[in-house]
PyMOL commands that place a pseudoatom at each C-alpha (Angstrom):
pseudoatom trace, name=CA, resn=UNK, resi=1, chain=A, elem=C, hetatm=0, pos=[-0.347, 0.163, -0.162]
pseudoatom trace, name=CA, resn=UNK, resi=2, chain=A, elem=C, hetatm=0, pos=[1.886, 3.306, -1.144]
pseudoatom trace, name=CA, resn=UNK, resi=3, chain=A, elem=C, hetatm=0, pos=[0.481, 6.228, 1.635]
pseudoatom trace, name=CA, resn=UNK, resi=4, chain=A, elem=C, hetatm=0, pos=[2.588, 8.462, -0.800]
pseudoatom trace, name=CA, resn=UNK, resi=5, chain=A, elem=C, hetatm=0, pos=[0.466, 8.411, -3.427]
pseudoatom trace, name=CA, resn=UNK, resi=6, chain=A, elem=C, hetatm=0, pos=[0.138, 12.515, -4.815]
pseudoatom trace, name=CA, resn=UNK, resi=7, chain=A, elem=C, hetatm=0, pos=[-3.563, 13.415, -4.864]
pseudoatom trace, name=CA, resn=UNK, resi=8, chain=A, elem=C, hetatm=0, pos=[-4.640, 15.306, -8.413]
pseudoatom trace, name=CA, resn=UNK, resi=9, chain=A, elem=C, hetatm=0, pos=[-7.581, 17.180, -8.002]
pseudoatom trace, name=CA, resn=UNK, resi=10, chain=A, elem=C, hetatm=0, pos=[-8.690, 20.242, -10.224]
pseudoatom trace, name=CA, resn=UNK, resi=11, chain=A, elem=C, hetatm=0, pos=[-9.156, 23.642, -9.001]
pseudoatom trace, name=CA, resn=UNK, resi=12, chain=A, elem=C, hetatm=0, pos=[-10.924, 26.217, -10.289]
pseudoatom trace, name=CA, resn=UNK, resi=13, chain=A, elem=C, hetatm=0, pos=[-8.722, 29.932, -11.255]
pseudoatom trace, name=CA, resn=UNK, resi=14, chain=A, elem=C, hetatm=0, pos=[-11.291, 31.840, -9.638]
pseudoatom trace, name=CA, resn=UNK, resi=15, chain=A, elem=C, hetatm=0, pos=[-11.589, 30.021, -6.343]
pseudoatom trace, name=CA, resn=UNK, resi=16, chain=A, elem=C, hetatm=0, pos=[-7.768, 30.339, -5.781]
pseudoatom trace, name=CA, resn=UNK, resi=17, chain=A, elem=C, hetatm=0, pos=[-7.898, 34.042, -6.822]
pseudoatom trace, name=CA, resn=UNK, resi=18, chain=A, elem=C, hetatm=0, pos=[-10.406, 34.532, -4.479]
pseudoatom trace, name=CA, resn=UNK, resi=19, chain=A, elem=C, hetatm=0, pos=[-8.791, 32.702, -1.253]
pseudoatom trace, name=CA, resn=UNK, resi=20, chain=A, elem=C, hetatm=0, pos=[-5.523, 34.349, -2.755]
pseudoatom trace, name=CA, resn=UNK, resi=21, chain=A, elem=C, hetatm=0, pos=[-7.098, 38.020, -2.420]
pseudoatom trace, name=CA, resn=UNK, resi=22, chain=A, elem=C, hetatm=0, pos=[-8.458, 36.540, 0.859]
pseudoatom trace, name=CA, resn=UNK, resi=23, chain=A, elem=C, hetatm=0, pos=[-4.909, 35.478, 2.219]
pseudoatom trace, name=CA, resn=UNK, resi=24, chain=A, elem=C, hetatm=0, pos=[-3.483, 38.978, 1.111]
pseudoatom trace, name=CA, resn=UNK, resi=25, chain=A, elem=C, hetatm=0, pos=[-5.806, 41.076, 3.184]
pseudoatom trace, name=CA, resn=UNK, resi=26, chain=A, elem=C, hetatm=0, pos=[-5.012, 38.944, 5.820]
pseudoatom trace, name=CA, resn=UNK, resi=27, chain=A, elem=C, hetatm=0, pos=[-1.522, 39.246, 5.350]
pseudoatom trace, name=CA, resn=UNK, resi=28, chain=A, elem=C, hetatm=0, pos=[-1.610, 43.013, 5.194]
pseudoatom trace, name=CA, resn=UNK, resi=29, chain=A, elem=C, hetatm=0, pos=[-4.238, 43.223, 8.032]
pseudoatom trace, name=CA, resn=UNK, resi=30, chain=A, elem=C, hetatm=0, pos=[-2.026, 41.583, 10.502]
pseudoatom trace, name=CA, resn=UNK, resi=31, chain=A, elem=C, hetatm=0, pos=[1.253, 43.458, 9.207]
pseudoatom trace, name=CA, resn=UNK, resi=32, chain=A, elem=C, hetatm=0, pos=[-0.935, 46.382, 10.186]
pseudoatom trace, name=CA, resn=UNK, resi=33, chain=A, elem=C, hetatm=0, pos=[-2.342, 45.199, 13.648]
pseudoatom trace, name=CA, resn=UNK, resi=34, chain=A, elem=C, hetatm=0, pos=[1.098, 43.849, 14.691]
pseudoatom trace, name=CA, resn=UNK, resi=35, chain=A, elem=C, hetatm=0, pos=[2.531, 47.545, 16.690]
pseudoatom trace, name=CA, resn=UNK, resi=36, chain=A, elem=C, hetatm=0, pos=[-0.606, 47.598, 18.056]
pseudoatom trace, name=CA, resn=UNK, resi=37, chain=A, elem=C, hetatm=0, pos=[-0.227, 43.833, 19.446]
pseudoatom trace, name=CA, resn=UNK, resi=38, chain=A, elem=C, hetatm=0, pos=[3.198, 44.354, 20.441]
pseudoatom trace, name=CA, resn=UNK, resi=39, chain=A, elem=C, hetatm=0, pos=[2.470, 47.119, 22.646]
pseudoatom trace, name=CA, resn=UNK, resi=40, chain=A, elem=C, hetatm=0, pos=[-0.097, 45.119, 24.452]
pseudoatom trace, name=CA, resn=UNK, resi=41, chain=A, elem=C, hetatm=0, pos=[2.253, 42.247, 24.567]
pseudoatom trace, name=CA, resn=UNK, resi=42, chain=A, elem=C, hetatm=0, pos=[5.278, 44.529, 25.820]
pseudoatom trace, name=CA, resn=UNK, resi=43, chain=A, elem=C, hetatm=0, pos=[2.949, 45.806, 28.865]
pseudoatom trace, name=CA, resn=UNK, resi=44, chain=A, elem=C, hetatm=0, pos=[1.643, 42.251, 29.804]
pseudoatom trace, name=CA, resn=UNK, resi=45, chain=A, elem=C, hetatm=0, pos=[5.324, 40.996, 29.768]
pseudoatom trace, name=CA, resn=UNK, resi=46, chain=A, elem=C, hetatm=0, pos=[6.321, 44.478, 32.268]
pseudoatom trace, name=CA, resn=UNK, resi=47, chain=A, elem=C, hetatm=0, pos=[3.647, 42.975, 34.574]
pseudoatom trace, name=CA, resn=UNK, resi=48, chain=A, elem=C, hetatm=0, pos=[4.803, 39.584, 34.531]
pseudoatom trace, name=CA, resn=UNK, resi=49, chain=A, elem=C, hetatm=0, pos=[8.104, 40.768, 35.220]
pseudoatom trace, name=CA, resn=UNK, resi=50, chain=A, elem=C, hetatm=0, pos=[6.995, 42.626, 38.357]
pseudoatom trace, name=CA, resn=UNK, resi=51, chain=A, elem=C, hetatm=0, pos=[5.520, 39.920, 39.928]
pseudoatom trace, name=CA, resn=UNK, resi=52, chain=A, elem=C, hetatm=0, pos=[8.444, 37.477, 39.205]
pseudoatom trace, name=CA, resn=UNK, resi=53, chain=A, elem=C, hetatm=0, pos=[10.179, 39.878, 41.285]
pseudoatom trace, name=CA, resn=UNK, resi=54, chain=A, elem=C, hetatm=0, pos=[7.376, 40.459, 43.860]
pseudoatom trace, name=CA, resn=UNK, resi=55, chain=A, elem=C, hetatm=0, pos=[7.582, 36.633, 43.884]
pseudoatom trace, name=CA, resn=UNK, resi=56, chain=A, elem=C, hetatm=0, pos=[11.446, 35.955, 44.297]
pseudoatom trace, name=CA, resn=UNK, resi=57, chain=A, elem=C, hetatm=0, pos=[11.638, 38.748, 47.080]
pseudoatom trace, name=CA, resn=UNK, resi=58, chain=A, elem=C, hetatm=0, pos=[9.000, 36.789, 49.026]
pseudoatom trace, name=CA, resn=UNK, resi=59, chain=A, elem=C, hetatm=0, pos=[10.646, 33.643, 48.355]
pseudoatom trace, name=CA, resn=UNK, resi=60, chain=A, elem=C, hetatm=0, pos=[14.408, 35.368, 49.495]
pseudoatom trace, name=CA, resn=UNK, resi=61, chain=A, elem=C, hetatm=0, pos=[14.736, 32.964, 52.418]
pseudoatom trace, name=CA, resn=UNK, resi=62, chain=A, elem=C, hetatm=0, pos=[14.871, 29.909, 49.719]
pseudoatom trace, name=CA, resn=UNK, resi=63, chain=A, elem=C, hetatm=0, pos=[17.632, 31.415, 47.798]
pseudoatom trace, name=CA, resn=UNK, resi=64, chain=A, elem=C, hetatm=0, pos=[20.471, 29.496, 47.048]
pseudoatom trace, name=CA, resn=UNK, resi=65, chain=A, elem=C, hetatm=0, pos=[24.317, 30.213, 45.699]
pseudoatom trace, name=CA, resn=UNK, resi=66, chain=A, elem=C, hetatm=0, pos=[23.728, 33.708, 46.321]
pseudoatom trace, name=CA, resn=UNK, resi=67, chain=A, elem=C, hetatm=0, pos=[26.039, 36.125, 44.677]
pseudoatom trace, name=CA, resn=UNK, resi=68, chain=A, elem=C, hetatm=0, pos=[26.566, 40.061, 45.336]
pseudoatom trace, name=CA, resn=UNK, resi=69, chain=A, elem=C, hetatm=0, pos=[28.015, 42.455, 42.970]
pseudoatom trace, name=CA, resn=UNK, resi=70, chain=A, elem=C, hetatm=0, pos=[29.057, 45.896, 44.609]
pseudoatom trace, name=CA, resn=UNK, resi=71, chain=A, elem=C, hetatm=0, pos=[30.038, 48.855, 41.710]
pseudoatom trace, name=CA, resn=UNK, resi=72, chain=A, elem=C, hetatm=0, pos=[31.429, 51.972, 43.981]
pseudoatom trace, name=CA, resn=UNK, resi=73, chain=A, elem=C, hetatm=0, pos=[31.639, 54.178, 40.364]
pseudoatom trace, name=CA, resn=UNK, resi=74, chain=A, elem=C, hetatm=0, pos=[27.905, 54.337, 40.130]
pseudoatom trace, name=CA, resn=UNK, resi=75, chain=A, elem=C, hetatm=0, pos=[26.822, 52.972, 43.611]
pseudoatom trace, name=CA, resn=UNK, resi=76, chain=A, elem=C, hetatm=0, pos=[24.546, 49.651, 42.560]
pseudoatom trace, name=CA, resn=UNK, resi=77, chain=A, elem=C, hetatm=0, pos=[24.418, 46.882, 43.932]
pseudoatom trace, name=CA, resn=UNK, resi=78, chain=A, elem=C, hetatm=0, pos=[23.704, 43.902, 41.565]
pseudoatom trace, name=CA, resn=UNK, resi=79, chain=A, elem=C, hetatm=0, pos=[22.468, 40.526, 43.468]
pseudoatom trace, name=CA, resn=UNK, resi=80, chain=A, elem=C, hetatm=0, pos=[22.343, 37.202, 41.936]
pseudoatom trace, name=CA, resn=UNK, resi=81, chain=A, elem=C, hetatm=0, pos=[20.274, 34.147, 43.521]
pseudoatom trace, name=CA, resn=UNK, resi=82, chain=A, elem=C, hetatm=0, pos=[18.979, 30.744, 42.599]
pseudoatom trace, name=CA, resn=UNK, resi=83, chain=A, elem=C, hetatm=0, pos=[15.804, 29.843, 44.036]
pseudoatom trace, name=CA, resn=UNK, resi=84, chain=A, elem=C, hetatm=0, pos=[13.476, 26.334, 43.249]
pseudoatom trace, name=CA, resn=UNK, resi=85, chain=A, elem=C, hetatm=0, pos=[10.131, 27.206, 42.196]
pseudoatom trace, name=CA, resn=UNK, resi=86, chain=A, elem=C, hetatm=0, pos=[7.097, 25.737, 42.652]
pseudoatom trace, name=CA, resn=UNK, resi=87, chain=A, elem=C, hetatm=0, pos=[5.123, 25.824, 39.546]
pseudoatom trace, name=CA, resn=UNK, resi=88, chain=A, elem=C, hetatm=0, pos=[1.780, 26.158, 40.592]
pseudoatom trace, name=CA, resn=UNK, resi=89, chain=A, elem=C, hetatm=0, pos=[2.421, 29.830, 42.695]
pseudoatom trace, name=CA, resn=UNK, resi=90, chain=A, elem=C, hetatm=0, pos=[4.843, 30.783, 39.605]
pseudoatom trace, name=CA, resn=UNK, resi=91, chain=A, elem=C, hetatm=0, pos=[3.052, 33.354, 37.525]
pseudoatom trace, name=CA, resn=UNK, resi=92, chain=A, elem=C, hetatm=0, pos=[2.267, 32.058, 34.437]
pseudoatom trace, name=CA, resn=UNK, resi=93, chain=A, elem=C, hetatm=0, pos=[4.642, 34.042, 31.681]
pseudoatom trace, name=CA, resn=UNK, resi=94, chain=A, elem=C, hetatm=0, pos=[2.719, 35.698, 28.877]
pseudoatom trace, name=CA, resn=UNK, resi=95, chain=A, elem=C, hetatm=0, pos=[2.314, 34.365, 25.189]
pseudoatom trace, name=CA, resn=UNK, resi=96, chain=A, elem=C, hetatm=0, pos=[2.169, 36.572, 22.263]
pseudoatom trace, name=CA, resn=UNK, resi=97, chain=A, elem=C, hetatm=0, pos=[-1.170, 35.538, 20.639]
pseudoatom trace, name=CA, resn=UNK, resi=98, chain=A, elem=C, hetatm=0, pos=[-0.013, 36.653, 17.037]
pseudoatom trace, name=CA, resn=UNK, resi=99, chain=A, elem=C, hetatm=0, pos=[2.767, 35.943, 14.494]
pseudoatom trace, name=CA, resn=UNK, resi=100, chain=A, elem=C, hetatm=0, pos=[5.564, 37.833, 14.254]
pseudoatom trace, name=CA, resn=UNK, resi=101, chain=A, elem=C, hetatm=0, pos=[5.883, 39.616, 10.633]
pseudoatom trace, name=CA, resn=UNK, resi=102, chain=A, elem=C, hetatm=0, pos=[9.512, 41.086, 10.007]
pseudoatom trace, name=CA, resn=UNK, resi=103, chain=A, elem=C, hetatm=0, pos=[8.817, 44.166, 6.873]
pseudoatom trace, name=CA, resn=UNK, resi=104, chain=A, elem=C, hetatm=0, pos=[11.310, 41.698, 4.631]
pseudoatom trace, name=CA, resn=UNK, resi=105, chain=A, elem=C, hetatm=0, pos=[9.133, 38.947, 5.029]
pseudoatom trace, name=CA, resn=UNK, resi=106, chain=A, elem=C, hetatm=0, pos=[5.757, 40.776, 4.249]
pseudoatom trace, name=CA, resn=UNK, resi=107, chain=A, elem=C, hetatm=0, pos=[7.385, 42.762, 1.193]
pseudoatom trace, name=CA, resn=UNK, resi=108, chain=A, elem=C, hetatm=0, pos=[8.237, 39.506, 0.373]
pseudoatom trace, name=CA, resn=UNK, resi=109, chain=A, elem=C, hetatm=0, pos=[5.305, 37.557, 1.070]
pseudoatom trace, name=CA, resn=UNK, resi=110, chain=A, elem=C, hetatm=0, pos=[2.743, 40.798, -0.297]
pseudoatom trace, name=CA, resn=UNK, resi=111, chain=A, elem=C, hetatm=0, pos=[4.443, 40.548, -3.354]
pseudoatom trace, name=CA, resn=UNK, resi=112, chain=A, elem=C, hetatm=0, pos=[4.271, 36.647, -4.213]
pseudoatom trace, name=CA, resn=UNK, resi=113, chain=A, elem=C, hetatm=0, pos=[0.583, 37.157, -3.754]
pseudoatom trace, name=CA, resn=UNK, resi=114, chain=A, elem=C, hetatm=0, pos=[-0.131, 40.057, -5.661]
pseudoatom trace, name=CA, resn=UNK, resi=115, chain=A, elem=C, hetatm=0, pos=[2.059, 38.273, -8.033]
pseudoatom trace, name=CA, resn=UNK, resi=116, chain=A, elem=C, hetatm=0, pos=[0.292, 35.364, -8.242]
pseudoatom trace, name=CA, resn=UNK, resi=117, chain=A, elem=C, hetatm=0, pos=[-3.008, 36.912, -8.001]
pseudoatom trace, name=CA, resn=UNK, resi=118, chain=A, elem=C, hetatm=0, pos=[-1.848, 39.308, -11.266]
pseudoatom trace, name=CA, resn=UNK, resi=119, chain=A, elem=C, hetatm=0, pos=[-0.760, 36.140, -13.280]
pseudoatom trace, name=CA, resn=UNK, resi=120, chain=A, elem=C, hetatm=0, pos=[-4.167, 34.122, -12.370]
pseudoatom trace, name=CA, resn=UNK, resi=121, chain=A, elem=C, hetatm=0, pos=[-6.202, 36.891, -13.290]
pseudoatom trace, name=CA, resn=UNK, resi=122, chain=A, elem=C, hetatm=0, pos=[-4.497, 37.169, -16.989]
pseudoatom trace, name=CA, resn=UNK, resi=123, chain=A, elem=C, hetatm=0, pos=[-4.702, 32.862, -17.743]
pseudoatom trace, name=CA, resn=UNK, resi=124, chain=A, elem=C, hetatm=0, pos=[-7.842, 31.724, -19.577]
pseudoatom trace, name=CA, resn=UNK, resi=125, chain=A, elem=C, hetatm=0, pos=[-7.454, 28.585, -17.740]
pseudoatom trace, name=CA, resn=UNK, resi=126, chain=A, elem=C, hetatm=0, pos=[-10.298, 27.248, -15.652]
pseudoatom trace, name=CA, resn=UNK, resi=127, chain=A, elem=C, hetatm=0, pos=[-8.277, 25.423, -13.642]
pseudoatom trace, name=CA, resn=UNK, resi=128, chain=A, elem=C, hetatm=0, pos=[-5.283, 25.472, -12.005]
pseudoatom trace, name=CA, resn=UNK, resi=129, chain=A, elem=C, hetatm=0, pos=[-2.078, 23.513, -13.206]
pseudoatom trace, name=CA, resn=UNK, resi=130, chain=A, elem=C, hetatm=0, pos=[-0.446, 21.184, -10.012]
pseudoatom trace, name=CA, resn=UNK, resi=131, chain=A, elem=C, hetatm=0, pos=[2.693, 23.173, -10.449]
pseudoatom trace, name=CA, resn=UNK, resi=132, chain=A, elem=C, hetatm=0, pos=[0.952, 26.543, -9.937]
pseudoatom trace, name=CA, resn=UNK, resi=133, chain=A, elem=C, hetatm=0, pos=[-0.602, 24.731, -6.778]
pseudoatom trace, name=CA, resn=UNK, resi=134, chain=A, elem=C, hetatm=0, pos=[2.253, 23.654, -5.425]
pseudoatom trace, name=CA, resn=UNK, resi=135, chain=A, elem=C, hetatm=0, pos=[3.627, 26.995, -5.639]
pseudoatom trace, name=CA, resn=UNK, resi=136, chain=A, elem=C, hetatm=0, pos=[1.328, 28.873, -3.998]
pseudoatom trace, name=CA, resn=UNK, resi=137, chain=A, elem=C, hetatm=0, pos=[-0.678, 26.208, -1.889]
pseudoatom trace, name=CA, resn=UNK, resi=138, chain=A, elem=C, hetatm=0, pos=[1.936, 27.280, 1.081]
pseudoatom trace, name=CA, resn=UNK, resi=139, chain=A, elem=C, hetatm=0, pos=[-0.391, 30.796, 1.356]
pseudoatom trace, name=CA, resn=UNK, resi=140, chain=A, elem=C, hetatm=0, pos=[-3.529, 29.071, 0.933]
for i in range(1, 140): cmd.bond("trace and resi %d" % i, "trace and resi %d" % (i + 1))
show_as sticks, trace
zoom trace
């Protein structure tokens, strides 16, 4: 039994164009909203860091391997220590609820999607060929 049998389907060009247009709009919206979402994430991360500091200070009596470094030139003291944390009490670190898209990746995706849409709109073929579909499948 061959499990790697290729899939042979015929997809209407109009459906592929519509799907690519939807994906292009989604990529543009995601990239536009990215700054706002990143600002929210940074605020959550700062709150988490403060809660971790409070947790560590409250648990300082259980600290092991304490290291200090005093800098006389700017009168600062750095205290570093190891602490075994109880997972249920330790603050949960926030995660990004979105995918970060760098400008070069965004520009590449946008250009490829726009080019694919432009080329597919010029064709007279009613269905998309397998090679064309394979080239654009990662966006669908």
